[in-house]
N, C-alpha and C positions, 0 to 999 in steps of 0.2 A: 644549879648547876650542876653539871655534870661529874659524879662520883667517880674518883679512878686511881687506880693505886700506880705511883710512879716509880721508876725505876731508882733504887739506893746508890747515894755517893756512900762509900766508905771514906770515914771520917772517926779521928777522935776527938772532936771538941765536944765540947758540956752542952750545949744548946744546939735544937736546930728547929729552925721556922720552914714552912711551907704555906706559899700566900696562894691561892686558888683563884683568879679573874677572866674574864672574859673582854674582847672589844671588836668591834664590828669596823671593817678595812675593805679597803678594794685596792688590788693592783694589777699587775699586767708584769708580765717579763719581755722586755723588748727585744726578742728575738726567735726569729720565724722555727726554729730548733723547737724552742716550747712548745707548738702545738695551738691547742684552743688556749692553754694561759699565753699567749701575746696577745689577747682578746683583754679590755678591761673586766677584771671580774669581782666580786665582793666574796667574802667570807665571814665566818663569825668563827673568831680563833683564842681558845683555849689556853690559858698559859698559866704554868706552875712556876714558882719560882722558891729555890731551897737558898737559905743563908743559914749557916752556922756561925758560932762562936763561943767561946770560956766566960765571957764577961757582958753582962747588962747593964744598961742606961742607970739613969739614978730614977726611972720611973718602974723600973724592973724590967724593960723591956730590950729584946733582942734587936729588934728596929720595929718600931711603928705600922701594923699595918695599913695603915691609910697612906703611909709617905710613898712603900711601894708600888699602892693601885694605883695612885698620882701620877708617880713619873710613867708608868705603864700607859693608863688612860689618857692623861694630858696629850701624850704626843702620837698616840695612835689610831683612840678610837673616833669612830666615821670620819676617817682621810684616805686617800689617796696616798698609798706608801711610797710612789716611785717621786711624790712631791716632797719629800721630808729632808731635811739638809740632812739625816744622818744617812741618808740612804740614797741621796741625791746623786746620779751617772755611777749607778752600780744597779746590779740584777737584783730586783728585790724578792727575793727566793725566801722560803719558809727558815733556812738556816741562817740565810742571812739576816732576816729579822732577827731570831735568837738571839745572835750573836750580839746585834745592836742592845738588845734588851738588857743580855746578861752585862756587856760592858757600861748601858745606863745605870743599869744597879752599882755595878763596882765603884762606880765613878762616885755615885753618894755615900758606899759605905766608908769610901775612903775617905769622907769628909769626920767621919764619926768618931771619937776618940778611943772608943772602946773596942774598937778594929774586927766587928762582924766581917764574915766573907761571901760573896755570892759562890755558891756550889754548883749549880747549874739551872738552868732553864730548860722547861719542856712548852714544847710550842706545837699546838695541834693545830693545824688547818683545816681537815676536812674528817669526817668519823672514824676514817680509814688510815690516815695520813698524818706522820709529825715528826719533829726533830728534836732531840736533845743537844744542845750546847753546854760543856763543861768548860770552856776557857782550856788556854794554853797552859801545861804544868811544867 
């Protein structure tokens, strides 16, 4: 796993969790203005999810790391992103993939009684290109 320092989110929560992971997936941008990206191609994406909260669950976890990894890998790993229901009929840009990951994590966290919050998703598509999505506040 690539070691990375991520941009920090200012917050006042007592706990902050960061989970790094990667997944391999293909996509294409169905628009000729995307140039070579309009052809099907793949990436090894690196993602960092930042979650924060003031309370822990009965196991002493803010969030179980395994759950976060499963949400992302079970959806994205070794897929054609264009075919995913979450991105069907959308341009599967890195920006929209980051937002989709954020929304999926947020939906999971909203089911937890101790109310952790996803603060940001950092998604690296290539060694030189990444996106940060922090949601609408």
